[in-house]
C-alpha positions, 0 to 999 in steps of 0.5 A, spaced: 500 500 500 502 506 498 500 513 501 502 519 495 499 526 495 501 533 495 505 536 501 501 537 507 495 532 505 496 528 511 500 522 507 505 520 513 499 522 518 494 517 515 499 512 515 500 513 522 508 514 522 508 520 526 507 522 533 501 526 532 497 519 530 498 513 533 492 510 529 494 510 522 494 505 517 500 501 519 498 501 526 491 499 525 494 493 521 499 491 526 493 491 531 488 487 527 494 482 525 496 481 532 488 480 534 487 475 528 494 471 530 493 470 537 485 468 536 487 463 531 491 459 536 496 457 531 504 458 531 506 464 528 512 469 527 512 476 525 518 480 523 518 488 522 523 492 518 523 500 517 527 503 512 527 510 508 530 512 501 533 519 502 537 522 497 537 515 493 540 512 499 537 506 503 537 507 510 535 502 516 531 507 521 531 503 527 537 499 528 540 501 534 547 499 533 547 503 526 542 508 526 541 511 520 546 507 516 546 506 509 544 499 506 547 496 500 542 497 494 542 494 487 536 495 483 530 494 487 533 489 492 537 491 498 541 488 504 542 489 511 536 492 514 534 490 521 528 485 521 526 485 528 522 479 531 515 482 534 510 479 539 505 485 540 503 491 536 505 495 542 512 492 541 512 494 533 509 501 535 515 502 539 520 500 533 517 504 528 517 510 533 524 509 534 525 509 527 522 515 526 527 519 530 532 517 525 527 519 519 528 526 515 523 531 516 524 539 514 519 544 514 517 546 507 513 552 504 507 548 504 508 543 511 511 545 517 513 537 518 514 535 511 517 528 511 523 528 506 524 521 504 520 515 502 519 510 507 517 502 507 515 499 513 515 491 511 511 486 515 513 479 515 508 474 517 509 466 518 504 461 520 505 454 522 501 448 523 503 441 523 502 440 516 504 446 513 507 453 513 505 459 510 508 466 509 506 473 507 509 480 506 506 487 507 509 493 504 506 499 507 509 505 503 509 513 505 512 517 499 515 524 500 511 529 495 514 532 489 516 539 490 517 545 486 524 548 486 521 555 485 521 556 492 528 554 494 535 556 492 539 552 497 544 547 494 542 542 499 535 543 499 535 543 491 539 536 491 533 533 496 528 535 492 531 533 485 532 526 489 525 526 491 522 528 484 527 523 481 524 517 485 517 519 484 518 519 476 522 512 477 516 509 481 511 512 475 515 509 470 514 502 473 507 502 476 
């Protein structure tokens, strides 16, 4: 699932990836997932990873040892992101909150707390019974907004804008 739209439209808020909204799509998905898994009385394993793509670099957001480290990326695959085994939605929310502390935000012309990176929250689920094992992955994506260069003349900000717009253009070509 991808959240996309204009700056200030509420993408990050709707996804629940900021401190003002603890009940966004990501957090409601996790709540629902753990409710269903625990009521199913089966064996299950849930893992979570949280990365950002900032200026064409992939960063592992919540990794304690290497907070904000750049991951090796080739094409659409990358290696090195932390996958945390989680046992509750509360634990998952703490993981995401920790990641948000390393995420790139900046005030822009249209939004006081604009996310400056694309993020991907990956939820890996495996259920097991005596006869079979089933796995699934959900990717919940918060895309940064494309932005006009008209209101910005600082080189660092222009580089950031070009990277965001280039990422969105590339995504538009493949989706």
